[in-house]
FIMI-52294 format. One record per residue (C-alpha): x, y, z. Coordinates in steps of 0.2 Angstrom, whole numbers, padded with zeros to 4 digits, always signed. Layout:
<kolfis>
XYZ;...
</kolfis>
This chain:
<kolfis>
+0258+0792+0451;+0266+0796+0435;+0282+0803+0443;+0284+0788+0454;+0283+0776+0439;+0296+0787+0429;+0308+0786+0444;+0306+0767+0445;+0308+0765+0426;+0324+0775+0426;+0331+0765+0441;+0329+0748+0432;+0346+0742+0425;+0346+0743+0406;+0355+0730+0395;+0369+0742+0392;+0372+0746+0410;+0385+0738+0421;+0373+0727+0431;+0364+0722+0415;+0381+0717+0407;+0385+0708+0423;+0370+0697+0422;+0372+0694+0403;+0390+0689+0407;+0385+0676+0420;+0371+0670+0408;+0384+0668+0394;+0396+0659+0406;+0383+0647+0412;+0378+0643+0394;+0396+0641+0388;+0400+0630+0403;+0386+0618+0399;+0391+0617+0381;+0409+0614+0387;+0404+0600+0399;+0393+0592+0387;+0406+0592+0373;+0411+0575+0366;+0429+0579+0369;+0426+0583+0387;+0416+0567+0390;+0429+0556+0381;+0443+0564+0391;+0434+0560+0407;+0432+0542+0402;+0450+0541+0396;+0456+0549+0413;+0447+0536+0423;+0450+0521+0412;+0467+0515+0419;+0459+0514+0436;+0444+0505+0430;+0454+0493+0420;+0465+0489+0435;+0450+0485+0446;+0442+0475+0432;+0457+0465+0428;+0464+0463+0446;+0480+0472+0441;+0477+0487+0452;+0491+0492+0464;+0484+0487+0481;+0498+0496+0490;+0498+0514+0482;+0509+0528+0490;+0497+0543+0489;+0509+0557+0486;+0516+0547+0471;+0499+0543+0465;+0495+0561+0465;+0510+0565+0454;+0505+0551+0442;+0487+0558+0442;+0494+0575+0437;+0505+0568+0423;+0489+0560+0416;+0478+0575+0419;+0489+0588+0410;+0487+0581+0393;+0470+0572+0395;+0460+0584+0405;+0470+0600+0402;+0472+0596+0383;+0453+0593+0381;+0450+0610+0390;+0462+0619+0379;+0453+0612+0363;+0435+0615+0369;+0439+0632+0375;+0447+0637+0359;+0432+0630+0349;+0420+0640+0359;+0430+0656+0357;+0431+0653+0338;+0413+0648+0336;+0407+0665+0329;+0422+0665+0317;+0419+0647+0312;+0401+0651+0308;+0405+0668+0300;+0394+0678+0311;+0407+0689+0319;+0399+0705+0313;+0382+0700+0321;+0391+0700+0338;+0393+0719+0336;+0374+0722+0340;+0374+0711+0356;+0373+0719+0373;+0391+0712+0378;+0406+0721+0371;+0421+0709+0366;+0430+0711+0383;+0414+0705+0392;+0411+0691+0380;+0429+0684+0382;+0426+0686+0401;+0411+0674+0399;+0422+0661+0390;+0435+0663+0404;+0422+0661+0418;+0415+0646+0409;+0431+0637+0412;+0428+0636+0431;+0416+0621+0429;+0428+0612+0419;+0441+0614+0433;+0428+0608+0445;+0425+0593+0435;+0444+0589+0435;+0444+0591+0454;+0429+0579+0455;+0438+0566+0444;+0454+0567+0453;+0445+0565+0469;+0437+0549+0463;+0455+0543+0459;+0462+0548+0475;+0448+0541+0486;+0449+0524+0476;+0467+0523+0481;+0466+0529+0498;+0452+0517+0504;+0463+0502+0500;+0470+0494+0516;+0488+0494+0509;+0488+0513+0505;+0503+0523+0512;+0506+0541+0514;+0494+0556+0515;+0485+0568+0503;+0492+0585+0501;+0478+0598+0498;+0489+0608+0486;+0494+0593+0476;+0476+0588+0475;+0470+0605+0468;+0484+0605+0455;+0476+0595+0441;+0461+0608+0442;+0473+0622+0441;+0481+0614+0426;+0464+0612+0417;+0460+0631+0421;+0477+0636+0414;+0476+0626+0398;+0458+0632+0396;+0464+0650+0397;+0478+0645+0384;+0464+0639+0373;+0454+0656+0375;+0470+0666+0372;+0475+0656+0356;+0457+0659+0350;+0458+0678+0351;+0475+0679+0344;+0474+0666+0330;+0458+0664+0320;+0461+0646+0316;+0455+0630+0325;+0471+0621+0320;+0481+0630+0333;+0474+0621+0348;+0479+0603+0342;+0497+0610+0339;+0497+0617+0357;+0491+0600+0364;+0506+0592+0355;+0517+0605+0363;+0510+0600+0380;+0515+0582+0376;+0532+0587+0373;+0533+0597+0389;+0527+0581+0398;+0541+0571+0390;+0553+0584+0396;+0546+0583+0414;+0551+0565+0416;+0569+0566+0408;+0583+0564+0421;+0591+0580+0416;+0575+0590+0420;+0571+0580+0436;+0589+0584+0443;+0588+0602+0438;+0583+0616+0450;+0571+0624+0437;+0560+0609+0435;+0547+0617+0445;+0544+0630+0432;+0536+0617+0421;+0517+0614+0423;+0520+0598+0432;+0535+0590+0440;+0540+0573+0447;+0550+0567+0462;+0569+0567+0461;+0568+0549+0467;+0563+0534+0457;+0553+0525+0471;+0542+0531+0485;+0551+0539+0500;+0545+0545+0517;+0537+0561+0520;+0548+0576+0521;+0562+0569+0510;+0557+0573+0493;+0558+0591+0487;+0539+0595+0483;+0534+0613+0485;+0516+0609+0481;+0508+0624+0488;+0520+0636+0481;+0519+0627+0464;+0500+0629+0464;+0502+0648+0468;+0514+0649+0453;+0501+0640+0441;+0487+0652+0447;+0498+0667+0444;+0501+0661+0426;+0483+0658+0423;+0479+0676+0429;+0492+0682+0417;+0484+0673+0403;+0467+0680+0408;+0474+0697+0408;+0481+0695+0391;+0465+0689+0384;+0456+0704+0391;+0469+0716+0384;+0467+0708+0367;+0448+0711+0368;+0451+0730+0373;+0446+0728+0391;+0448+0743+0403;+0465+0747+0407;+0462+0747+0426;+0456+0729+0424;+0470+0723+0413;+0483+0732+0425;+0475+0724+0440;+0476+0707+0432;+0494+0709+0426;+0499+0715+0444;+0491+0700+0453;+0497+0688+0440;+0515+0694+0441;+0515+0694+0460;+0508+0676+0461;+0519+0669+0446;+0535+0677+0451;+0533+0675+0470;+0528+0656+0468;+0541+0653+0455;+0555+0660+0465;+0551+0653+0481;+0547+0635+0475;+0565+0634+0468;+0573+0638+0485;+0578+0622+0494;+0569+0618+0510;+0582+0621+0524;+0576+0606+0533;+0578+0594+0519;+0596+0589+0521;+0593+0585+0539;+0577+0575+0535;+0586+0564+0522;+0601+0561+0534;+0589+0555+0547;+0579+0543+0535;+0595+0536+0529;+0606+0534+0545;+0594+0535+0559;+0578+0527+0553;+0574+0519+0569;+0572+0535+0578;+0557+0540+0567;+0549+0524+0564;+0534+0515+0572;+0534+0496+0575;+0521+0483+0575;+0522+0465+0582;+0514+0451+0573;+0516+0434+0582;+0534+0434+0586;+0540+0445+0572;+0543+0464+0574;+0539+0475+0559;+0546+0493+0559;+0541+0506+0546;+0541+0525+0542;+0526+0536+0546;+0512+0532+0534;+0519+0515+0528;+0510+0504+0541;+0498+0498+0527;+0512+0488+0520;+0514+0477+0536;+0501+0464+0531;+0510+0461+0514;+0527+0459+0522;+0520+0447+0535;+0512+0436+0522;+0529+0434+0514;+0538+0431+0530;+0525+0418+0535;+0526+0409+0518;+0545+0408+0519;+0545+0402+0537;+0533+0388+0532;+0545+0380+0520;+0560+0379+0532;+0562+0367+0546;+0554+0372+0562;+0571+0374+0571;+0577+0386+0558;+0562+0396+0558;+0566+0402+0576;+0585+0402+0574;+0596+0418+0579;+0588+0433+0587;+0570+0436+0586;+0565+0440+0568;+0562+0458+0564;+0559+0467+0548;+0564+0486+0546;+0560+0497+0532;+0575+0505+0524;+0580+0516+0509;+0596+0522+0502;+0592+0539+0494;+0608+0540+0484;+0604+0524+0475;+0586+0529+0470;+0589+0546+0462;+0585+0550+0444;+0603+0551+0440;+0607+0534+0446;+0618+0526+0458;+0637+0530+0457;+0643+0521+0473;+0653+0504+0475;+0650+0487+0483;+0662+0493+0497;+0651+0508+0501;+0636+0497+0500;+0643+0485+0514;+0648+0500+0525;+0630+0507+0523;+0622+0490+0528;+0635+0488+0542;+0629+0505+0550;+0611+0500+0548;+0615+0484+0558;+0623+0494+0572;+0607+0505+0573;+0596+0489+0572;+0605+0482+0587;+0604+0498+0597;+0585+0499+0593;+0582+0481+0600;+0580+0473+0583;+0597+0465+0580;+0600+0457+0563;+0584+0464+0556;+0579+0460+0538;+0578+0476+0527;+0564+0480+0516;+0561+0495+0505;+0548+0508+0502;+0542+0501+0486;+0529+0487+0488;+0515+0479+0479;+0522+0469+0465;+0529+0451+0464;+0547+0457+0462;+0547+0466+0478;+0539+0451+0487;+0553+0440+0480;+0567+0452+0485;+0560+0452+0503;+0558+0433+0503;+0576+0431+0498;+0581+0442+0513;+0571+0432+0525;+0577+0415+0518;+0595+0421+0520;+0591+0427+0538;+0584+0410+0542;+0598+0400+0534;+0613+0411+0541;+0605+0416+0558;+0610+0434+0553;+0604+0447+0541;+0612+0449+0524;+0626+0462+0524;+0627+0467+0506;+0642+0462+0495;+0644+0451+0481;+0638+0434+0476;+0630+0421+0487;+0640+0405+0483;+0639+0387+0486;+0624+0376+0491;+0617+0391+0501;+0614+0400+0484;+0604+0386+0477;+0594+0383+0493;+0589+0401+0494;+0583+0401+0476;+0573+0386+0480;+0565+0393+0496;+0560+0409+0487;+0551+0399+0473;+0543+0387+0485;+0537+0400+0497;+0522+0406+0488;+0515+0408+0470;+0518+0427+0472;+0537+0425+0476;+0539+0412+0463;+0532+0424+0450;+0542+0438+0456;+0558+0427+0456;+0555+0422+0438;+0552+0440+0433;+0569+0445+0441;+0577+0431+0432;+0571+0437+0415;+0580+0454+0418;+0596+0447+0427;+0612+0443+0418;+0625+0431+0425;+0616+0430+0441;+0598+0430+0448;+0597+0447+0457;+0585+0449+0472;+0587+0468+0472;+0576+0479+0480;+0571+0495+0471;+0573+0506+0486;+0591+0502+0487;+0605+0496+0476;+0610+0481+0486;+0602+0464+0485;+0607+0445+0486;+0615+0438+0470;+0613+0420+0466;+0625+0415+0451;+0615+0407+0436;+0626+0391+0439;+0618+0390+0457;+0600+0396+0452;+0598+0384+0437;+0597+0368+0448;+0586+0376+0461;+0574+0381+0447;+0574+0363+0441;+0570+0357+0458;+0554+0367+0459;+0546+0355+0447;+0549+0341+0460;+0543+0348+0476;+0536+0333+0484;+0552+0324+0485;+0563+0339+0488;+0555+0345+0504;+0560+0330+0515;+0578+0331+0508;+0579+0349+0513;+0574+0346+0531;+0586+0331+0532;+0601+0340+0525;+0597+0358+0532;+0613+0360+0542;+0624+0354+0528;+0615+0364+0515;+0616+0380+0525;+0634+0379+0530;+0645+0392+0521;+0658+0380+0515;+0646+0367+0507;+0650+0367+0488;+0637+0368+0475;+0642+0351+0469;+0636+0344+0485;+0619+0352+0482;+0618+0343+0466;+0623+0326+0474;+0610+0327+0487;+0595+0331+0475;+0602+0322+0460;+0602+0337+0448;+0617+0341+0436;+0628+0356+0441;+0636+0366+0427;+0655+0365+0427;+0664+0381+0433;+0671+0390+0418;+0690+0393+0419;+0688+0412+0418;+0674+0412+0430;+0681+0417+0447;+0663+0421+0454;+0669+0437+0460;+0669+0438+0479;+0657+0427+0489;+0646+0432+0504;+0654+0423+0519;
</kolfis>
């Protein structure tokens, strides 16, 4: 009996044994994780992270046509300083707690050696990363459930904010074991903000080593179809995990952990960081072909939807935009005579983008190149069974985009052909187009006024997804804007004189005579450049 009890007692793990230390490590990690999650800075960061979305819903300003891949990049840019920055400071404070309370010496009598204690701090970061994933998931779901959402969610991109939180938390622990001052953490957060500013600068966006930064943005300034933007999300996630493992190994080495553990951490971290870092900088071999297809042969990869007598064609994942496009088309057709609403080939709207015009470096082409591009699009439209299709871009959801589409539709109904790029729209047609866009709906009117505020010399109905757009000289836009205040008496005159107003050779002065509005005299040095025929 005595012998049996002695054996049982000797088999029970003691506090200084490895199983006992493991249980103590997990207990410490649970305790510290609760403290980190309950920290006021963590709570404030979570509320700050969700506040833009909440404000958008409450104020009605939320983008109802989000493109999910771009939404995730925006979420990452917000998560890095807010969630990651708070994790850095909270982890640093936890690591320095004994030093701040001047009880470092008392820790020497505890069961856990220093290496095991910092290991507990590192494990305590996992619930913070899980909280980040939960908050990001809330944001993504809120965007994805909108009927107008476009694109799909990439799992690696979804996990990246959690990886960033874990990485910066590890930075906080490492800074705590290296520098015994709580001031270092806020300074490191400022450095993170500087890095975030560098991320969005055009020089960095266009460089090949932009993926070595914690986050990266698309090389295009507006949403693009899937497979066009260089986004090595999975490889970038592996790279971030590798850096985090290296930081954890550095923390354990500083705390005099066993060499085998430190060596294993360094080996795994180097494999992941170097492997992910090198492979993510290598261009995708199919990227050039995908971009050429999107620009030059869009019809071959698009789907089409027929609403009424109008055909809408769009890139994969952008079908949620169709109701918004249809609302604009319907509103413009409602303010033109019935005969004009059905003139020319059957009305079609096709999504297009000019990738060279939307890069971070900016567009360096010419008007002639613009017209050649649009001419090639028209050839493809005719071959695809949608001749003279109105072109609409990949950015949607604001009033300005609605006004740009309304102008394209108005021109198509006036001229019985799609706009072909080029220079100014001149004569009475320019003024009529401005009036039609403003008359179509409150949304297109608001968008036109917004475009007018940022235009110089002409009202530019330009689409962000390409560089071309219809230009109405200020001299023609001014009388049309004045007529918007006299809608009841203008509409009958528009219908009565429609053929004359839409004729290419009708001068602007005739528009003024029909509606009784003054026309600004043409300046001697104003040759109005070239007019669209």
